[in-house]
N, C-alpha and C positions, 0 to 999 in steps of 0.2 A: 865422115869418120869411116875408116876402112872396116869392112866386115871381117868376121872371123873371131877367133878366141884370143887374139893377141893385142887388141886395142888398148891403148893406155890413155886414160882420161885424168887430167889434173883439175881439181876443184879448189878454188880459193874460197875462203870463208866457209870451210867445210863443216865447222862445228856450230853454225848458227841455225836460225829458223829454216831457211831454205836449204842450206848446205846439208843438214842432217837428213832431210828428205831425199835430196838428190843423191847423196852418197849411198843411202840405204837402197835406193832403187837401182843404181848402177851396179852395186855389189851383187845384186841378184840377177843381173843381165848376162846371159850366156855369151853375148857378143862383146862384152867388155872383159879384157884380160886382167887389167889392174886399174885401181883407182888410187891416185895420190892426193891425199887431203892436206891442204895447207891451212894452218891456223896459227895464231899468235901463241896460244897455250895448248899443249897436248892433252887430248881427252882420255878419260877412262872408258874407252869404247873401242871395240875391235871387230868391226864388220868384216865379212869375207873379202879377200882380194884387195884390201885397203891398207895403204902405208901412209904414215903421218910424217909431215915435215913442218918444223917450226919456222915460220916466216912472219915478220912484222912489216907489212907493206908500207907503213908510214915512215920507215927508216930508209935513208939514202943508201945504207949498206945492205939492203935486202937483196939477196942473191937468188935470181929466178932462172937465169939462162940454163944452168945445169939441171934444175928441177924440170924444166919444160923440154929438155932435150929428148927427142924420140917420142914425144907425146903426139897422139892422133887428134886430140882436142883439148882445149882449156875452157872450163866453165867458170866464169868470173862472177863470184857472188859476194866477195868480201865487202863489208860496209859497216861504218860506225855511225850510230844515231846520236850518240852522246859524246861530249857535253854540248848541249844546245847553247850554253852561255859562252862557248869558245869556238866560234865557227872556223877560226884559223886552224884549229886542231883537227876538226872533222874534214876540212879541205885537204889537209896534209895526208890523211888516211884515204879518203874516198876518191879525191881527184888525182893527186900526185901519185898515190898508190896504184890507182887504175892505169895511169899513164905508164908506170913501170911495167905493169902486166902487159899492156899493149906492145910496148917496145920489146919485151922479152919474147912474146909470141912471134913477132917478126924476126928477131935475131935467131930463134931456135927453129924457124921455118915450120911452125905448127900450122897445119892446114885448116883448122876450124877453131873459131872463137865464138863462144856463146856468152853474151854479156847481159847481166841483170840490170836493165833499165827499170822503168816504173811508170805507172799512171801519173806519178808526180812530175815527170818530165814534160807533160803536156801543158800548153798554154791554157788560160781560162777558156771554158767551153760550156755547152748547154747541159742542162739537167733533165730536159724533157725529151731528148733523143740521144742516140749513141753516135759517136764519131769513129771513123776508121783510122788506120795507121798514118794516113796522110795529114792528120790534124797537126798544126805546128807544135814543135817541142821546144818552147822557150821557157817553160816552167813558170813559177810564180817567184819573181826575183827576190822578194823579201824573206822567203823561207830558204834556209840553207840547204835542206834536203832537196827541194825542187831545183834550186840554183845549181847544185852539184850534179844532179841527174841530167839536167839540160845541157850543162857544159860538156859532159861526157858524150852526149849525143853528137855535139859538134866535133869533138875529138875523134869520134868514130867515123864521121863523115870524111875527115882528112885521112884517117888510117885506111879506110877502104879505097880512097883514091890512090894512095901511095902503095898499097899492098893488095892489088886485085886478085892475087893468087890465094889469099886467105878468105875463106867463106865465113862471113860475119853475120851472126844472128843476134837481134836485140829483143829480149823479152820485156814486155811492158805489162806486168801483172797489176791487178787491183791490190787492195790491202790484204795481206796474207796471214792466216791464222790456222793453228791446229792446237789440239789439247796440250801437246808437249811444249808449245811455245808460250804457254800462259804465264808462267812465272817471269820469264825474260821480258815479255811485253808489258806485264804489269809494272816491272821495275823501270822500263824505258819510258813509258807514257804516263803511268799513274803514280810512280814513286815507290821507293823501296819499302815503305811502311804502310802502303795502302792495304787494308785488310781484305783478303779475298772473300771471306764469308759474307762481307757486306754486299756483295753483288748477288742479291737474292730478290726474287719478285716481291716477297712480302715486305721488304724494306724500301721499296721504290714505288710509292703511291702515284707518282707522276714523273714524266720525262720531259726535259726541255725540247721544244720543237723550234729549232732555229732556221729561219729562211735560208735555203741553199744547202742545208746539211743533208745531202743525199749522195751516197757513194756506193761503191761496189766492193764485194769481198770475195775471197777465194780460199779454198783449203790449200795449205802448203803442199800437201802430197799431190794434189791435182796440178799445181804449178810444176812440181818436179816431173810429172809425167810428160808435160809439154817440153821441158828441157831435154828429156830422154828422146822424145820424138824428133826434136831439132837436130840431135846428134845423128840420128839414123836416117834422116830425110835430107835430100839435097836441096835445101831451101836457103834463102838469104833474106836479110832485111828484118823488119820489125813485126812483132805479133802481139796483139792485145790478148790478155787473159783475164777472164772474170766469170763469175757465176751469177745466175739470176736467183731471186729478184734483187733490184737495187735496194739498198738499206737506207731507210729514213725513219723518222719518228713514229710513223704509223706502224711500220713493221716491228720496231723495237717495243712499241707499246703493246702489241699483241703478244710478243714473246714474254714480256714481263708482267702482262696483265695490268698495265699502268696507263694512265690517261696522259696523252701528249698535251703539254701546256705551252702556248706560244711564248717564245722569249726572243727579244730582238738581238740582232747580231752584235750591236754595241754593248748590250748588257752582258752577253755571253763572253765576248772578247775581253771586256773589262775585268771580269772575274778571273778568267784564265791568265791574263797578263799580270794581275796582282799576285796570284799564287806563284806564277813563274818568276817574277821579280823577287819574291821572298824566298825563292828556291824551295817552295813546297810542292811544286809540280814540275816534272822534267819536260813535259811536252810544251813547246813554245806557242805563244799566240800567233806567231808568224805561220806555223804549220796549220793552225786552225784556220787562218785566213785562206791558205791554199786549198784546204779541203772544201771550203765553201765554194771554190771556183773551179775545181777540177771537173772535166767533162766525164760523162758516162761513155764507156767504150763498147764498140761493136767488135765482136770476136769472130766474125765470119771467116776471116783469113785463116785463123788457127784451125777452125773446123774443116775448111776445104783443103788447105795445103798440108796441114799436119795430121789431119784425121783426129783432132783432139776435141774432147768434150769433158767438162768437169763431172765427176761422179757424185758430187755433193752440192746441194743448193746453198745459197748464201745463208739461209735460215739455219740449215743443219750445221754449217761451219760455225756460226756464232754460238749456237746452243752447245756444241762440243767445246768451244773455246771457253765459254763461261763456266762450264763444269770444271775445266782445268784450272781456271782462276780460283774457284772456290776450294779446290782440292790441293792447290799448290803444285801442280804437275810440272814436270820438266824432262830433260834428257841428261845423260851422263857426260855432258861437256860443260866447260866453264861458262860460256854465255847462257846456256840453257838450263842451268842447274835449278831444280825445283826447290821452292821454298814456300811454306804456308805461313801466312801472317794473320794473326787475329784468331 
């Protein structure tokens, strides 16, 4: 991205969990002249230097070339997690919409594309050691989220081959949380009517300890800092982003002062599948299968080449997020609207 006060950065998915953090950070950056936020629904939010454009990436009529014209960089964050019962619909938004973004970047000759990939793009891997960015990215094919993230990794391989003049950066963050995302993520994964006040230590005497349920977390603002560094640093390729320590039943047990109780994968999946099939739980059992198999990530490259380090530990991230769930916190955007239930 060019230096100076005139840089124009376009952010897709600008009103979501990551988008709100990225827009807020770029709006304060003296090297950024303007931020163009793309979203399906216009927000009641007016950060400095930011202009909003209504775009539905799932639509074949989405017009992006004019929006991208003159941009110094495009940060592509737009993503739909739901409906998990209709993977054709999420494919249309996530994969076909992303392909439209990539094509428009090339057509408008935007020099930098920063794409939101994910730990979910990785093939199954170890839980007792961390893998670097060379680990295969074929996803877990049974989970739509992973399948879509992995497909876009292959699409970007082709894009980079055909457009070597575009500097492409792929961010592969762990699961992202912040207090303001609490209401949105409760609706996405726990359901619209899950009572936030129920997520309290005194109401959870034990926690299920499922073999393989060990993952990484990261504060969304820390991820946004990495996106900003990728714009300012002449880097290419993929970057793992995660905070320590890894999250497992032992860590959650300490946070909730609850006793981990071993539960088999089969029993846990059966319960999740039953609730999902009855449409009581939005999170699919296929994503649960994937989480059990995702590797832990080594973030050395981000530290060395970007100079990036998370400011918050995974424990601090989850504690903040759970406070947000109980309080019904949110942001002044349609996807992030706060709502307290119970």
